Residue, then its C-alpha position, 0 to 999 in steps of 0.5 A: x218602438x215602445x208599445x203597450x200591453x194590457x193583461x186581464x187575468x181571470x181565475x187561479x193563482x197560476x193564471x196570475x203567474x202566467x200573466x206575469x210571464x207573458x209580460x216578461x216574454x213581451x218586454x224584449x219587444x218593447x211592450x210596457x204594461x198599460x193601466x187600462x185596455x183603452x191605452x194598450x196596443x195589445x189586450x190579452x184576456x188570460x182566461x179560466x174555465x173552472x167557474x160557471x159560465x166562464x166562457x160567456x163572461x169572456x164573450x161579454x168582455x170581448x164585445x166591450x173590447x171590440x169597441x175599444x179596438x175600433x176606436x183605437x184604429x179610427x184614431x190611427x193606433x195599433x189594436x190587437x186582442x188576444x185570448x189566452x188561458x184555459x178557455x182559449x185551450x178548450x174553445x179556440x175555434x169557437x172563440x174565433x167564430x163568435x168573436x172575429x175581432x179576436x186576433x190571437x188565441x193561445x192556450x197555457x202551454x204556448x204563451x212562450x211563443x207569444x212574440x212569433x204568434x203576434x207576428x203571424x197574426x199581423x201577417x195572416x190576419x189572425x193566429x191560433x197557437x198550437x199546444x206545446x209540452x210544458x217542459x218546452x215552455x219553461x225551457x224557453x221562458x226568459x230568465x229576466x223578469x219584472x219584480x213581482x213584489x214582496x210576495x210572489x208566485x212560482x209555478x213548480x208543477x202543471x197539469x193533472x192526472x187525477x181526472x176528478x169527474x167534475x173538473x176540466x183541468x186535465x183537458x185544458x192543462x194536460x198531464x202532470x209535469x214537474x219542473x226540474x228543481x235546479x230551474x225552480x231554485x234559480x228562479x227563486x234566487x232571481x225573485x229574491x234578488x228582485x225584492x221578493x220575501x215570500x214565495x207561493x209554490x203553485x201547481x194544479x197538484x203541487x204536492x204531486x211535485x216530482x222534479x229532476x234533482x240538480x246534479x251534485x247538490x246534496x245527493x242529487x244524481x242523474x235520474x234522481x227525483x225530489x218531492x215537494x218536501x225536499x224542494x221546500x227544504x232546499x228553497x228554505x236555504x235561499x238567503x233572503x227568502x223568509x216565507x214559503x207557501x204552496x197550493x193547491x194540494x191533493x189529499x192523496x199526495x201528502x207524503x211523510x216528508x212533506x208533512x214532516x217539513x211543516x215541523x222542520x222548516x220554519x220558513x214554511x208557513x202554518x197554513x195549508x189549502x187542502x181541498x176535500x170537496x165533500x164529506x160523503x164517501x159515496x160522493x167522493x167516489x162519484x167524484x173520483x177523488x180516490x180518498x175517503x172522508x176518514x182518509x182526509x181526517x187522518x191526513x189532517x191529524x198527521x199534519x196537526x201533530x206535525x205543526x199544531x198551529x197549522x190552519x186549514x182551508x179547503x174547497x167544497x162542492x155542494x149539489x154534486x149529481x146524486x147528492x142526498x140530504x144524508x150526503x150533505x149532512x156528512x159534509x157538515x159533520x166533516x166541517x164541524x169536526x175539522x174546523x177551517x180558517x178559510x174555505x171556498x164553497x160552490x154549487x156544482x155546475x156542469x162542465x162540458x166534456x166532463x163525466x159528471x156533466x152527463x151523470x144521472x141525479x142532477x140536483x135542482x138549483x133550489x136545493x143546491x142554493x139551500x145547501x150552499x147557504x147552510x154550508x157557508x153559514x158554518x164556514x163563515x162562523x169558523x172563519x170569524x172565530x179563527x180571526x177573533x182568536x187572534x185578538x191580543x196576539x202579536x204576529x209577524x206580518x209581511x207588509x206587501x201592499x198599500x192600504x186603501x186609507x192614507x198611511x195604511x199598509x196591508x200584509x199577510x199573517x202567517x195564516x194568510x189573513x189580511x192584516x191592516x196597519x197604520x205604518x210608514x210607506x218605507x215599511x212596505x216589503x218588510x216583516x213587521x210585528x203587529x199587535x192585533x186589536x181588531x178582527x172582522x170576518x175577513x181580516x185583522x187590524x192592529x198596530x206596530x208592536x213596540x218590541x219584537x214579538x215572540x213567535x205567534x201560536x194560534x190554537x186551531x184545534x179549539x175550532x173543532x172542540x167549539x164547533x166554530x167555523x172558518x171560510 
């Protein structure tokens, strides 16, 4: 019997991947994807616990979904509500207490059991998924999956062993686990066969990847392990896979082979998200980051020596407990010295159960807001400078989605900028040479080039010399 499911995804790219796999798990049960919750027999909220007040946003949404559920049942239609993801993992019992309209609660390590959990919820009135090991989840996910389009995510690593004092990920996603390389290569080939041309490798600490090597594949041996650099080199051999990216990385895990891959593998795009969080060694130690600001600078220098046109993005937290004006000045100094093409910056907000939530020296909200505004002004200037430096260049752009205007397509440059261009619909999914003639703070625009472009090289080092900024 044909049924429908609506999945709303919060937060990180890994949740986007997880939501796609939930749809794959449900497809053999006859579930098609609905465009709106009002049209769905099953509504899933795939939640994220990283952002401030994430749980309260979920409860607010559940209040709206409760009314939809009652209306559907009054019309004699099926209606079930499920909460998945990290909020479900952290607050499963509380969700059931505060939102009795929820039929099913399950964390990120149990969505592979979604069909049987639905059966249990229908039989018993509700169900809470138990936690499973990540290897069981990946071993039992269906091989068949819906096409994700020209650009797609592929999870290669989950969990975190770093235990930064501000972060809930080790408690919601568990210990680090790396998928076997053979399974990743097989999934990548299926994705490419379905039309994907760019794959972004995902992990909470993706460059901590240490997956079992395939037997009999160029040095693969029983007990052998591949790092992320080796995995990228093998993925680059997949016919039809034109672009490779990876996120999110930890500075401590940028090893020699991975850095060399940025020089050696043309398919590896010249863009890297490398979170630093702070420019103050004292605050980095309080965060348990296990690197110093100079460690980070040296890593960036090695990366830029390997790939001179590499563009960087990063994460920053301002107002961490105990942060002084001097600590914040050190962050501004680091940003000015390195130069970013993009960045994500946030005020510190306490996460229950994390060590920093109980730390002394909580910074007043007004001080955090002022520091965030100053940091974002610098980062936004760097991003604008980076984008404007692209005007007059021709670069290859993967056109992966329709634009808002008729006859417009949107794609991504090698440096992750959104690029808008007037192009016929049949160019969707292709890599086109685009002559860039306009830039805004957040995107580029251009026209289809008349002839193939030479390889684009964007100078990122100039950001450091000019003190420009990126966001």
